[in-house]
PDB file as gemmi writes it, atoms N, CA and C in Angstrom:
CRYST1    1.000    1.000    1.000  90.00  90.00  90.00 P 1                      
ATOM      1  N   MET A   1      47.861  56.529  72.677  1.00  0.00           N  
ATOM      2  CA  MET A   1      49.113  56.353  71.965  1.00  0.00           C  
ATOM      3  C   MET A   1      50.296  56.734  72.864  1.00  0.00           C  
ATOM      4  N   LYS A   2      50.217  56.256  74.058  1.00  0.00           N  
ATOM      5  CA  LYS A   2      51.282  56.479  75.027  1.00  0.00           C  
ATOM      6  C   LYS A   2      52.601  55.922  74.478  1.00  0.00           C  
ATOM      7  N   ASN A   3      53.678  56.592  74.760  1.00  0.00           N  
ATOM      8  CA  ASN A   3      55.033  56.201  74.344  1.00  0.00           C  
ATOM      9  C   ASN A   3      55.295  56.366  72.847  1.00  0.00           C  
ATOM     10  N   LEU A   4      54.380  56.994  72.146  1.00  0.00           N  
ATOM     11  CA  LEU A   4      54.561  57.167  70.702  1.00  0.00           C  
ATOM     12  C   LEU A   4      55.836  57.949  70.394  1.00  0.00           C  
ATOM     13  N   HIS A   5      56.157  58.936  71.213  1.00  0.00           N  
ATOM     14  CA  HIS A   5      57.353  59.756  70.983  1.00  0.00           C  
ATOM     15  C   HIS A   5      58.644  58.954  71.169  1.00  0.00           C  
ATOM     16  N   ILE A   6      58.563  57.843  71.857  1.00  0.00           N  
ATOM     17  CA  ILE A   6      59.722  56.952  72.018  1.00  0.00           C  
ATOM     18  C   ILE A   6      59.700  55.855  70.958  1.00  0.00           C  
ATOM     19  N   GLU A   7      58.526  55.277  70.764  1.00  0.00           N  
ATOM     20  CA  GLU A   7      58.412  54.129  69.858  1.00  0.00           C  
ATOM     21  C   GLU A   7      58.624  54.496  68.394  1.00  0.00           C  
ATOM     22  N   PHE A   8      58.051  55.613  67.966  1.00  0.00           N  
ATOM     23  CA  PHE A   8      58.135  55.921  66.541  1.00  0.00           C  
ATOM     24  C   PHE A   8      59.569  56.171  66.073  1.00  0.00           C  
ATOM     25  N   PRO A   9      60.382  56.953  66.799  1.00  0.00           N  
ATOM     26  CA  PRO A   9      61.787  57.086  66.363  1.00  0.00           C  
ATOM     27  C   PRO A   9      62.530  55.745  66.350  1.00  0.00           C  
ATOM     28  N   ARG A  10      62.259  54.903  67.332  1.00  0.00           N  
ATOM     29  CA  ARG A  10      62.881  53.571  67.333  1.00  0.00           C  
ATOM     30  C   ARG A  10      62.402  52.759  66.136  1.00  0.00           C  
ATOM     31  N   PHE A  11      61.109  52.873  65.846  1.00  0.00           N  
ATOM     32  CA  PHE A  11      60.547  52.173  64.697  1.00  0.00           C  
ATOM     33  C   PHE A  11      61.238  52.622  63.411  1.00  0.00           C  
ATOM     34  N   LEU A  12      61.447  53.925  63.281  1.00  0.00           N  
ATOM     35  CA  LEU A  12      62.128  54.436  62.087  1.00  0.00           C  
ATOM     36  C   LEU A  12      63.552  53.902  61.983  1.00  0.00           C  
ATOM     37  N   LEU A  13      64.255  53.838  63.111  1.00  0.00           N  
ATOM     38  CA  LEU A  13      65.617  53.295  63.115  1.00  0.00           C  
ATOM     39  C   LEU A  13      65.615  51.813  62.729  1.00  0.00           C  
ATOM     40  N   VAL A  14      64.701  51.056  63.321  1.00  0.00           N  
ATOM     41  CA  VAL A  14      64.580  49.633  62.971  1.00  0.00           C  
ATOM     42  C   VAL A  14      64.174  49.495  61.509  1.00  0.00           C  
ATOM     43  N   GLY A  15      63.249  50.330  61.081  1.00  0.00           N  
ATOM     44  CA  GLY A  15      62.817  50.286  59.691  1.00  0.00           C  
ATOM     45  C   GLY A  15      63.948  50.586  58.727  1.00  0.00           C  
ATOM     46  N   LEU A  16      64.760  51.565  59.072  1.00  0.00           N  
ATOM     47  CA  LEU A  16      65.914  51.901  58.237  1.00  0.00           C  
ATOM     48  C   LEU A  16      66.894  50.734  58.172  1.00  0.00           C  
ATOM     49  N   THR A  17      67.174  50.155  59.320  1.00  0.00           N  
ATOM     50  CA  THR A  17      68.080  48.999  59.382  1.00  0.00           C  
ATOM     51  C   THR A  17      67.519  47.828  58.588  1.00  0.00           C  
ATOM     52  N   ASN A  18      66.249  47.532  58.805  1.00  0.00           N  
ATOM     53  CA  ASN A  18      65.613  46.407  58.135  1.00  0.00           C  
ATOM     54  C   ASN A  18      65.498  46.646  56.626  1.00  0.00           C  
ATOM     55  N   THR A  19      65.193  47.879  56.256  1.00  0.00           N  
ATOM     56  CA  THR A  19      65.091  48.214  54.839  1.00  0.00           C  
ATOM     57  C   THR A  19      66.443  48.078  54.148  1.00  0.00           C  
ATOM     58  N   ALA A  20      67.489  48.570  54.793  1.00  0.00           N  
ATOM     59  CA  ALA A  20      68.834  48.438  54.222  1.00  0.00           C  
ATOM     60  C   ALA A  20      69.203  46.966  54.056  1.00  0.00           C  
ATOM     61  N   PHE A  21      68.932  46.174  55.091  1.00  0.00           N  
ATOM     62  CA  PHE A  21      69.200  44.736  55.020  1.00  0.00           C  
ATOM     63  C   PHE A  21      68.422  44.100  53.868  1.00  0.00           C  
ATOM     64  N   SER A  22      67.117  44.369  53.810  1.00  0.00           N  
ATOM     65  CA  SER A  22      66.271  43.762  52.774  1.00  0.00           C  
ATOM     66  C   SER A  22      66.679  44.214  51.378  1.00  0.00           C  
ATOM     67  N   TYR A  23      66.982  45.498  51.239  1.00  0.00           N  
ATOM     68  CA  TYR A  23      67.366  46.020  49.931  1.00  0.00           C  
ATOM     69  C   TYR A  23      68.698  45.442  49.461  1.00  0.00           C  
ATOM     70  N   LEU A  24      69.661  45.375  50.355  1.00  0.00           N  
ATOM     71  CA  LEU A  24      70.953  44.780  49.983  1.00  0.00           C  
ATOM     72  C   LEU A  24      70.803  43.305  49.631  1.00  0.00           C  
ATOM     73  N   LEU A  25      69.973  42.595  50.379  1.00  0.00           N  
ATOM     74  CA  LEU A  25      69.706  41.195  50.049  1.00  0.00           C  
ATOM     75  C   LEU A  25      69.011  41.093  48.691  1.00  0.00           C  
ATOM     76  N   TYR A  26      68.052  41.976  48.436  1.00  0.00           N  
ATOM     77  CA  TYR A  26      67.358  42.031  47.147  1.00  0.00           C  
ATOM     78  C   TYR A  26      68.358  42.233  46.002  1.00  0.00           C  
ATOM     79  N   LEU A  27      69.259  43.204  46.156  1.00  0.00           N  
ATOM     80  CA  LEU A  27      70.270  43.452  45.118  1.00  0.00           C  
ATOM     81  C   LEU A  27      71.158  42.235  44.891  1.00  0.00           C  
ATOM     82  N   LEU A  28      71.545  41.582  45.960  1.00  0.00           N  
ATOM     83  CA  LEU A  28      72.353  40.371  45.847  1.00  0.00           C  
ATOM     84  C   LEU A  28      71.583  39.279  45.108  1.00  0.00           C  
ATOM     85  N   LEU A  29      70.340  39.067  45.495  1.00  0.00           N  
ATOM     86  CA  LEU A  29      69.538  38.003  44.888  1.00  0.00           C  
ATOM     87  C   LEU A  29      69.194  38.278  43.428  1.00  0.00           C  
ATOM     88  N   LEU A  30      69.154  39.562  43.031  1.00  0.00           N  
ATOM     89  CA  LEU A  30      68.893  39.894  41.622  1.00  0.00           C  
ATOM     90  C   LEU A  30      69.930  39.275  40.689  1.00  0.00           C  
ATOM     91  N   ARG A  31      71.106  38.995  41.206  1.00  0.00           N  
ATOM     92  CA  ARG A  31      72.162  38.377  40.396  1.00  0.00           C  
ATOM     93  C   ARG A  31      71.856  36.918  40.068  1.00  0.00           C  
ATOM     94  N   PHE A  32      70.945  36.318  40.852  1.00  0.00           N  
ATOM     95  CA  PHE A  32      70.689  34.881  40.732  1.00  0.00           C  
ATOM     96  C   PHE A  32      69.264  34.529  40.328  1.00  0.00           C  
ATOM     97  N   MET A  33      68.352  35.492  40.378  1.00  0.00           N  
ATOM     98  CA  MET A  33      66.945  35.167  40.119  1.00  0.00           C  
ATOM     99  C   MET A  33      66.197  36.388  39.599  1.00  0.00           C  
ATOM    100  N   PRO A  34      65.016  36.171  39.012  1.00  0.00           N  
ATOM    101  CA  PRO A  34      64.199  37.294  38.536  1.00  0.00           C  
ATOM    102  C   PRO A  34      63.776  38.219  39.690  1.00  0.00           C  
ATOM    103  N   TYR A  35      63.454  39.458  39.362  1.00  0.00           N  
ATOM    104  CA  TYR A  35      63.191  40.468  40.386  1.00  0.00           C  
ATOM    105  C   TYR A  35      62.059  40.113  41.343  1.00  0.00           C  
ATOM    106  N   LEU A  36      60.992  39.481  40.882  1.00  0.00           N  
ATOM    107  CA  LEU A  36      59.899  39.139  41.801  1.00  0.00           C  
ATOM    108  C   LEU A  36      60.307  38.048  42.791  1.00  0.00           C  
ATOM    109  N   TYR A  37      61.118  37.100  42.370  1.00  0.00           N  
ATOM    110  CA  TYR A  37      61.624  36.082  43.301  1.00  0.00           C  
ATOM    111  C   TYR A  37      62.597  36.706  44.302  1.00  0.00           C  
ATOM    112  N   ALA A  38      63.450  37.602  43.797  1.00  0.00           N  
ATOM    113  CA  ALA A  38      64.393  38.295  44.684  1.00  0.00           C  
ATOM    114  C   ALA A  38      63.636  39.125  45.713  1.00  0.00           C  
ATOM    115  N   TYR A  39      62.592  39.784  45.264  1.00  0.00           N  
ATOM    116  CA  TYR A  39      61.760  40.571  46.178  1.00  0.00           C  
ATOM    117  C   TYR A  39      61.120  39.675  47.229  1.00  0.00           C  
ATOM    118  N   SER A  40      60.567  38.560  46.804  1.00  0.00           N  
ATOM    119  CA  SER A  40      59.887  37.649  47.733  1.00  0.00           C  
ATOM    120  C   SER A  40      60.835  37.124  48.807  1.00  0.00           C  
ATOM    121  N   ALA A  41      62.007  36.697  48.411  1.00  0.00           N  
ATOM    122  CA  ALA A  41      62.968  36.142  49.372  1.00  0.00           C  
ATOM    123  C   ALA A  41      63.480  37.215  50.327  1.00  0.00           C  
ATOM    124  N   SER A  42      63.819  38.386  49.799  1.00  0.00           N  
ATOM    125  CA  SER A  42      64.318  39.454  50.672  1.00  0.00           C  
ATOM    126  C   SER A  42      63.206  39.969  51.577  1.00  0.00           C  
ATOM    127  N   TYR A  43      62.000  39.949  51.101  1.00  0.00           N  
ATOM    128  CA  TYR A  43      60.849  40.372  51.897  1.00  0.00           C  
ATOM    129  C   TYR A  43      60.634  39.427  53.072  1.00  0.00           C  
ATOM    130  N   ALA A  44      60.669  38.129  52.817  1.00  0.00           N  
ATOM    131  CA  ALA A  44      60.483  37.136  53.890  1.00  0.00           C  
ATOM    132  C   ALA A  44      61.564  37.273  54.964  1.00  0.00           C  
ATOM    133  N   ALA A  45      62.800  37.448  54.546  1.00  0.00           N  
ATOM    134  CA  ALA A  45      63.887  37.629  55.516  1.00  0.00           C  
ATOM    135  C   ALA A  45      63.680  38.914  56.315  1.00  0.00           C  
ATOM    136  N   GLY A  46      63.205  39.948  55.661  1.00  0.00           N  
ATOM    137  CA  GLY A  46      62.936  41.212  56.336  1.00  0.00           C  
ATOM    138  C   GLY A  46      61.818  41.118  57.358  1.00  0.00           C  
ATOM    139  N   VAL A  47      60.806  40.312  57.081  1.00  0.00           N  
ATOM    140  CA  VAL A  47      59.702  40.130  58.036  1.00  0.00           C  
ATOM    141  C   VAL A  47      60.216  39.503  59.328  1.00  0.00           C  
ATOM    142  N   VAL A  48      61.049  38.498  59.206  1.00  0.00           N  
ATOM    143  CA  VAL A  48      61.601  37.834  60.399  1.00  0.00           C  
ATOM    144  C   VAL A  48      62.457  38.813  61.202  1.00  0.00           C  
ATOM    145  N   LEU A  49      63.346  39.528  60.527  1.00  0.00           N  
ATOM    146  CA  LEU A  49      64.182  40.503  61.224  1.00  0.00           C  
ATOM    147  C   LEU A  49      63.328  41.603  61.855  1.00  0.00           C  
ATOM    148  N   SER A  50      62.317  42.055  61.150  1.00  0.00           N  
ATOM    149  CA  SER A  50      61.432  43.094  61.664  1.00  0.00           C  
ATOM    150  C   SER A  50      60.707  42.644  62.929  1.00  0.00           C  
ATOM    151  N   TYR A  51      60.210  41.430  62.931  1.00  0.00           N  
ATOM    152  CA  TYR A  51      59.527  40.918  64.127  1.00  0.00           C  
ATOM    153  C   TYR A  51      60.460  40.962  65.338  1.00  0.00           C  
ATOM    154  N   ILE A  52      61.657  40.476  65.158  1.00  0.00           N  
ATOM    155  CA  ILE A  52      62.613  40.416  66.276  1.00  0.00           C  
ATOM    156  C   ILE A  52      62.969  41.822  66.768  1.00  0.00           C  
ATOM    157  N   LEU A  53      63.342  42.705  65.860  1.00  0.00           N  
ATOM    158  CA  LEU A  53      63.767  44.049  66.256  1.00  0.00           C  
ATOM    159  C   LEU A  53      62.616  44.890  66.808  1.00  0.00           C  
ATOM    160  N   ASN A  54      61.448  44.798  66.180  1.00  0.00           N  
ATOM    161  CA  ASN A  54      60.306  45.564  66.679  1.00  0.00           C  
ATOM    162  C   ASN A  54      59.835  45.065  68.035  1.00  0.00           C  
ATOM    163  N   SER A  55      59.816  43.766  68.211  1.00  0.00           N  
ATOM    164  CA  SER A  55      59.399  43.220  69.506  1.00  0.00           C  
ATOM    165  C   SER A  55      60.350  43.644  70.611  1.00  0.00           C  
ATOM    166  N   CYS A  56      61.626  43.418  70.399  1.00  0.00           N  
ATOM    167  CA  CYS A  56      62.621  43.622  71.465  1.00  0.00           C  
ATOM    168  C   CYS A  56      63.018  45.080  71.662  1.00  0.00           C  
ATOM    169  N   PHE A  57      63.226  45.814  70.589  1.00  0.00           N  
ATOM    170  CA  PHE A  57      63.781  47.162  70.696  1.00  0.00           C  
ATOM    171  C   PHE A  57      62.712  48.258  70.661  1.00  0.00           C  
ATOM    172  N   VAL A  58      61.760  48.158  69.747  1.00  0.00           N  
ATOM    173  CA  VAL A  58      60.785  49.239  69.580  1.00  0.00           C  
ATOM    174  C   VAL A  58      59.698  49.188  70.643  1.00  0.00           C  
ATOM    175  N   PHE A  59      59.018  48.053  70.743  1.00  0.00           N  
ATOM    176  CA  PHE A  59      57.848  47.956  71.614  1.00  0.00           C  
ATOM    177  C   PHE A  59      58.124  47.249  72.935  1.00  0.00           C  
ATOM    178  N   ARG A  60      59.357  46.792  73.128  1.00  0.00           N  
ATOM    179  CA  ARG A  60      59.784  46.160  74.392  1.00  0.00           C  
ATOM    180  C   ARG A  60      58.848  45.025  74.816  1.00  0.00           C  
ATOM    181  N   GLN A  61      58.596  44.141  73.885  1.00  0.00           N  
ATOM    182  CA  GLN A  61      57.734  42.991  74.131  1.00  0.00           C  
ATOM    183  C   GLN A  61      58.558  41.711  74.012  1.00  0.00           C  
ATOM    184  N   ALA A  62      58.192  40.728  74.809  1.00  0.00           N  
ATOM    185  CA  ALA A  62      58.874  39.434  74.730  1.00  0.00           C  
ATOM    186  C   ALA A  62      58.525  38.752  73.408  1.00  0.00           C  
ATOM    187  N   LEU A  63      59.485  38.023  72.880  1.00  0.00           N  
ATOM    188  CA  LEU A  63      59.217  37.227  71.680  1.00  0.00           C  
ATOM    189  C   LEU A  63      58.279  36.091  72.054  1.00  0.00           C  
ATOM    190  N   SER A  64      57.331  35.826  71.179  1.00  0.00           N  
ATOM    191  CA  SER A  64      56.421  34.709  71.431  1.00  0.00           C  
ATOM    192  C   SER A  64      56.022  34.083  70.104  1.00  0.00           C  
ATOM    193  N   LEU A  65      55.795  32.811  70.141  1.00  0.00           N  
ATOM    194  CA  LEU A  65      55.393  32.101  68.929  1.00  0.00           C  
ATOM    195  C   LEU A  65      54.058  32.628  68.412  1.00  0.00           C  
ATOM    196  N   ALA A  66      53.122  32.888  69.310  1.00  0.00           N  
ATOM    197  CA  ALA A  66      51.798  33.371  68.899  1.00  0.00           C  
ATOM    198  C   ALA A  66      51.904  34.698  68.137  1.00  0.00           C  
ATOM    199  N   LYS A  67      52.664  35.642  68.671  1.00  0.00           N  
ATOM    200  CA  LYS A  67      52.804  36.938  67.999  1.00  0.00           C  
ATOM    201  C   LYS A  67      53.637  36.809  66.726  1.00  0.00           C  
ATOM    202  N   PHE A  68      54.628  35.942  66.749  1.00  0.00           N  
ATOM    203  CA  PHE A  68      55.421  35.703  65.546  1.00  0.00           C  
ATOM    204  C   PHE A  68      54.531  35.188  64.417  1.00  0.00           C  
ATOM    205  N   LEU A  69      53.590  34.318  64.749  1.00  0.00           N  
ATOM    206  CA  LEU A  69      52.688  33.774  63.738  1.00  0.00           C  
ATOM    207  C   LEU A  69      51.659  34.798  63.269  1.00  0.00           C  
ATOM    208  N   GLN A  70      51.294  35.743  64.136  1.00  0.00           N  
ATOM    209  CA  GLN A  70      50.348  36.797  63.759  1.00  0.00           C  
ATOM    210  C   GLN A  70      51.020  37.914  62.958  1.00  0.00           C  
ATOM    211  N   PHE A  71      52.253  38.188  63.277  1.00  0.00           N  
ATOM    212  CA  PHE A  71      52.968  39.327  62.702  1.00  0.00           C  
ATOM    213  C   PHE A  71      52.978  39.341  61.172  1.00  0.00           C  
ATOM    214  N   PRO A  72      53.178  38.226  60.501  1.00  0.00           N  
ATOM    215  CA  PRO A  72      53.233  38.252  59.038  1.00  0.00           C  
ATOM    216  C   PRO A  72      51.928  38.624  58.336  1.00  0.00           C  
ATOM    217  N   VAL A  73      50.795  38.600  59.027  1.00  0.00           N  
ATOM    218  CA  VAL A  73      49.530  38.969  58.382  1.00  0.00           C  
ATOM    219  C   VAL A  73      49.621  40.388  57.822  1.00  0.00           C  
ATOM    220  N   VAL A  74      50.180  41.283  58.611  1.00  0.00           N  
ATOM    221  CA  VAL A  74      50.368  42.661  58.160  1.00  0.00           C  
ATOM    222  C   VAL A  74      51.231  42.675  56.906  1.00  0.00           C  
ATOM    223  N   TYR A  75      52.265  41.899  56.931  1.00  0.00           N  
ATOM    224  CA  TYR A  75      53.213  41.904  55.828  1.00  0.00           C  
ATOM    225  C   TYR A  75      52.689  41.174  54.597  1.00  0.00           C  
ATOM    226  N   LEU A  76      51.747  40.276  54.758  1.00  0.00           N  
ATOM    227  CA  LEU A  76      51.127  39.654  53.588  1.00  0.00           C  
ATOM    228  C   LEU A  76      50.362  40.699  52.786  1.00  0.00           C  
ATOM    229  N   ILE A  77      49.662  41.570  53.501  1.00  0.00           N  
ATOM    230  CA  ILE A  77      48.957  42.659  52.823  1.00  0.00           C  
ATOM    231  C   ILE A  77      49.966  43.608  52.184  1.00  0.00           C  
ATOM    232  N   GLN A  78      50.987  43.961  52.941  1.00  0.00           N  
ATOM    233  CA  GLN A  78      52.022  44.852  52.431  1.00  0.00           C  
ATOM    234  C   GLN A  78      52.752  44.200  51.243  1.00  0.00           C  
ATOM    235  N   TYR A  79      52.974  42.900  51.341  1.00  0.00           N  
ATOM    236  CA  TYR A  79      53.623  42.161  50.257  1.00  0.00           C  
ATOM    237  C   TYR A  79      52.796  42.255  48.970  1.00  0.00           C  
ATOM    238  N   GLY A  80      51.497  42.038  49.091  1.00  0.00           N  
ATOM    239  CA  GLY A  80      50.627  42.136  47.919  1.00  0.00           C  
ATOM    240  C   GLY A  80      50.702  43.508  47.274  1.00  0.00           C  
ATOM    241  N   LEU A  81      50.688  44.529  48.109  1.00  0.00           N  
ATOM    242  CA  LEU A  81      50.827  45.890  47.610  1.00  0.00           C  
ATOM    243  C   LEU A  81      52.191  46.080  46.944  1.00  0.00           C  
ATOM    244  N   GLY A  82      53.238  45.553  47.573  1.00  0.00           N  
ATOM    245  CA  GLY A  82      54.582  45.680  47.019  1.00  0.00           C  
ATOM    246  C   GLY A  82      54.734  44.992  45.673  1.00  0.00           C  
ATOM    247  N   VAL A  83      54.211  43.790  45.565  1.00  0.00           N  
ATOM    248  CA  VAL A  83      54.286  43.062  44.290  1.00  0.00           C  
ATOM    249  C   VAL A  83      53.515  43.811  43.207  1.00  0.00           C  
ATOM    250  N   ALA A  84      52.328  44.306  43.566  1.00  0.00           N  
ATOM    251  CA  ALA A  84      51.530  45.052  42.592  1.00  0.00           C  
ATOM    252  C   ALA A  84      52.267  46.313  42.135  1.00  0.00           C  
ATOM    253  N   LEU A  85      52.859  47.024  43.087  1.00  0.00           N  
ATOM    254  CA  LEU A  85      53.610  48.231  42.725  1.00  0.00           C  
ATOM    255  C   LEU A  85      54.847  47.902  41.893  1.00  0.00           C  
ATOM    256  N   LEU A  86      55.558  46.838  42.258  1.00  0.00           N  
ATOM    257  CA  LEU A  86      56.717  46.431  41.451  1.00  0.00           C  
ATOM    258  C   LEU A  86      56.290  46.048  40.036  1.00  0.00           C  
ATOM    259  N   TRP A  87      55.203  45.296  39.927  1.00  0.00           N  
ATOM    260  CA  TRP A  87      54.700  44.900  38.612  1.00  0.00           C  
ATOM    261  C   TRP A  87      54.375  46.141  37.788  1.00  0.00           C  
ATOM    262  N   LEU A  88      53.701  47.105  38.419  1.00  0.00           N  
ATOM    263  CA  LEU A  88      53.339  48.330  37.719  1.00  0.00           C  
ATOM    264  C   LEU A  88      54.582  49.124  37.312  1.00  0.00           C  
ATOM    265  N   LEU A  89      55.463  49.350  38.263  1.00  0.00           N  
ATOM    266  CA  LEU A  89      56.637  50.185  37.999  1.00  0.00           C  
ATOM    267  C   LEU A  89      57.637  49.526  37.051  1.00  0.00           C  
ATOM    268  N   VAL A  90      57.957  48.257  37.300  1.00  0.00           N  
ATOM    269  CA  VAL A  90      58.960  47.569  36.479  1.00  0.00           C  
ATOM    270  C   VAL A  90      58.335  47.027  35.200  1.00  0.00           C  
ATOM    271  N   GLY A  91      57.256  46.279  35.357  1.00  0.00           N  
ATOM    272  CA  GLY A  91      56.665  45.591  34.215  1.00  0.00           C  
ATOM    273  C   GLY A  91      55.913  46.476  33.249  1.00  0.00           C  
ATOM    274  N   GLN A  92      55.279  47.527  33.748  1.00  0.00           N  
ATOM    275  CA  GLN A  92      54.444  48.365  32.893  1.00  0.00           C  
ATOM    276  C   GLN A  92      55.066  49.724  32.574  1.00  0.00           C  
ATOM    277  N   MET A  93      55.864  50.247  33.506  1.00  0.00           N  
ATOM    278  CA  MET A  93      56.412  51.593  33.325  1.00  0.00           C  
ATOM    279  C   MET A  93      57.917  51.591  33.054  1.00  0.00           C  
ATOM    280  N   SER A  94      58.518  50.410  33.007  1.00  0.00           N  
ATOM    281  CA  SER A  94      59.943  50.234  32.699  1.00  0.00           C  
ATOM    282  C   SER A  94      60.894  50.961  33.653  1.00  0.00           C  
ATOM    283  N   VAL A  95      60.478  51.089  34.915  1.00  0.00           N  
ATOM    284  CA  VAL A  95      61.372  51.627  35.941  1.00  0.00           C  
ATOM    285  C   VAL A  95      62.341  50.509  36.309  1.00  0.00           C  
ATOM    286  N   SER A  96      63.577  50.837  36.596  1.00  0.00           N  
ATOM    287  CA  SER A  96      64.544  49.798  36.951  1.00  0.00           C  
ATOM    288  C   SER A  96      64.106  49.113  38.248  1.00  0.00           C  
ATOM    289  N   PRO A  97      64.336  47.811  38.363  1.00  0.00           N  
ATOM    290  CA  PRO A  97      63.960  47.093  39.588  1.00  0.00           C  
ATOM    291  C   PRO A  97      64.600  47.688  40.842  1.00  0.00           C  
ATOM    292  N   GLU A  98      65.805  48.213  40.710  1.00  0.00           N  
ATOM    293  CA  GLU A  98      66.496  48.793  41.866  1.00  0.00           C  
ATOM    294  C   GLU A  98      65.772  50.035  42.385  1.00  0.00           C  
ATOM    295  N   LEU A  99      65.378  50.918  41.495  1.00  0.00           N  
ATOM    296  CA  LEU A  99      64.666  52.137  41.897  1.00  0.00           C  
ATOM    297  C   LEU A  99      63.227  51.846  42.296  1.00  0.00           C  
ATOM    298  N   ALA A 100      62.606  50.912  41.616  1.00  0.00           N  
ATOM    299  CA  ALA A 100      61.219  50.572  41.922  1.00  0.00           C  
ATOM    300  C   ALA A 100      61.075  50.077  43.355  1.00  0.00           C  
ATOM    301  N   MET A 101      62.045  49.311  43.813  1.00  0.00           N  
ATOM    302  CA  MET A 101      61.992  48.790  45.177  1.00  0.00           C  
ATOM    303  C   MET A 101      61.990  49.925  46.197  1.00  0.00           C  
ATOM    304  N   LEU A 102      62.745  50.975  45.944  1.00  0.00           N  
ATOM    305  CA  LEU A 102      62.773  52.120  46.857  1.00  0.00           C  
ATOM    306  C   LEU A 102      61.407  52.804  46.922  1.00  0.00           C  
ATOM    307  N   ALA A 103      60.731  52.912  45.798  1.00  0.00           N  
ATOM    308  CA  ALA A 103      59.390  53.497  45.775  1.00  0.00           C  
ATOM    309  C   ALA A 103      58.400  52.634  46.547  1.00  0.00           C  
ATOM    310  N   VAL A 104      58.526  51.325  46.414  1.00  0.00           N  
ATOM    311  CA  VAL A 104      57.655  50.402  47.148  1.00  0.00           C  
ATOM    312  C   VAL A 104      57.838  50.584  48.652  1.00  0.00           C  
ATOM    313  N   VAL A 105      59.069  50.685  49.091  1.00  0.00           N  
ATOM    314  CA  VAL A 105      59.355  50.869  50.520  1.00  0.00           C  
ATOM    315  C   VAL A 105      58.696  52.152  51.031  1.00  0.00           C  
ATOM    316  N   ALA A 106      58.879  53.252  50.312  1.00  0.00           N  
ATOM    317  CA  ALA A 106      58.305  54.534  50.738  1.00  0.00           C  
ATOM    318  C   ALA A 106      56.781  54.484  50.797  1.00  0.00           C  
ATOM    319  N   ALA A 107      56.175  53.763  49.884  1.00  0.00           N  
ATOM    320  CA  ALA A 107      54.717  53.701  49.825  1.00  0.00           C  
ATOM    321  C   ALA A 107      54.102  52.849  50.930  1.00  0.00           C  
ATOM    322  N   THR A 108      54.873  51.974  51.535  1.00  0.00           N  
ATOM    323  CA  THR A 108      54.301  51.035  52.509  1.00  0.00           C  
ATOM    324  C   THR A 108      54.658  51.326  53.969  1.00  0.00           C  
ATOM    325  N   ILE A 109      55.481  52.325  54.240  1.00  0.00           N  
ATOM    326  CA  ILE A 109      55.918  52.609  55.615  1.00  0.00           C  
ATOM    327  C   ILE A 109      54.775  52.962  56.580  1.00  0.00           C  
ATOM    328  N   PRO A 110      53.872  53.875  56.242  1.00  0.00           N  
ATOM    329  CA  PRO A 110      52.891  54.320  57.247  1.00  0.00           C  
ATOM    330  C   PRO A 110      52.047  53.202  57.853  1.00  0.00           C  
ATOM    331  N   VAL A 111      51.578  52.312  57.022  1.00  0.00           N  
ATOM    332  CA  VAL A 111      50.741  51.206  57.500  1.00  0.00           C  
ATOM    333  C   VAL A 111      51.515  50.265  58.412  1.00  0.00           C  
ATOM    334  N   THR A 112      52.772  50.089  58.145  1.00  0.00           N  
ATOM    335  CA  THR A 112      53.570  49.124  58.889  1.00  0.00           C  
ATOM    336  C   THR A 112      53.700  49.479  60.365  1.00  0.00           C  
ATOM    337  N   PHE A 113      53.929  50.752  60.675  1.00  0.00           N  
ATOM    338  CA  PHE A 113      54.063  51.147  62.083  1.00  0.00           C  
ATOM    339  C   PHE A 113      52.788  50.842  62.858  1.00  0.00           C  
ATOM    340  N   LEU A 114      51.669  51.294  62.353  1.00  0.00           N  
ATOM    341  CA  LEU A 114      50.411  51.135  63.087  1.00  0.00           C  
ATOM    342  C   LEU A 114      50.005  49.675  63.241  1.00  0.00           C  
ATOM    343  N   THR A 115      50.158  48.909  62.207  1.00  0.00           N  
ATOM    344  CA  THR A 115      49.757  47.506  62.298  1.00  0.00           C  
ATOM    345  C   THR A 115      50.728  46.691  63.143  1.00  0.00           C  
ATOM    346  N   SER A 116      52.005  46.999  63.058  1.00  0.00           N  
ATOM    347  CA  SER A 116      52.986  46.309  63.909  1.00  0.00           C  
ATOM    348  C   SER A 116      52.711  46.602  65.374  1.00  0.00           C  
ATOM    349  N   ARG A 117      52.457  47.851  65.666  1.00  0.00           N  
ATOM    350  CA  ARG A 117      52.169  48.262  67.046  1.00  0.00           C  
ATOM    351  C   ARG A 117      50.923  47.549  67.564  1.00  0.00           C  
ATOM    352  N   PHE A 118      49.902  47.495  66.733  1.00  0.00           N  
ATOM    353  CA  PHE A 118      48.656  46.845  67.135  1.00  0.00           C  
ATOM    354  C   PHE A 118      48.883  45.374  67.486  1.00  0.00           C  
ATOM    355  N   ILE A 119      49.579  44.664  66.636  1.00  0.00           N  
ATOM    356  CA  ILE A 119      49.794  43.231  66.864  1.00  0.00           C  
ATOM    357  C   ILE A 119      50.724  42.975  68.043  1.00  0.00           C  
ATOM    358  N   LEU A 120      51.805  43.706  68.131  1.00  0.00           N  
ATOM    359  CA  LEU A 120      52.810  43.410  69.154  1.00  0.00           C  
ATOM    360  C   LEU A 120      52.435  43.897  70.548  1.00  0.00           C  
ATOM    361  N   LYS A 121      51.572  44.897  70.638  1.00  0.00           N  
ATOM    362  CA  LYS A 121      51.254  45.454  71.955  1.00  0.00           C  
ATOM    363  C   LYS A 121      49.918  44.985  72.525  1.00  0.00           C  
ATOM    364  N   ARG A 122      49.202  44.150  71.835  1.00  0.00           N  
ATOM    365  CA  ARG A 122      47.916  43.703  72.407  1.00  0.00           C  
ATOM    366  C   ARG A 122      48.070  42.434  73.179  1.00  0.00           C  
TER     367      ARG A 122                                                      
END                                                                             
């Protein structure tokens, strides 16, 4: 895990930036569509931004079509978890969609670093 002390803080900064972007987009889209559609659209935009920022800034890897196509696999799993958590929190527990999204983000962070690193650095 060489360079972990450099990569992880950068990952957190990128994650914070990407999360803020995705969350603000989610809030904007909630005005026009149901929460699961807003989540899906903001999530997809966040995956693209995450690939670019993690490749270039965190792991110092060149952008490539092959890695771009592999990168979303991690997020498909994370997406499934996010939708399930949103369904549980909003649909079953009556948590507001705005707060539920923050809980989803916190629950999915650990897996994202390790899987992103694995895909982008191999």
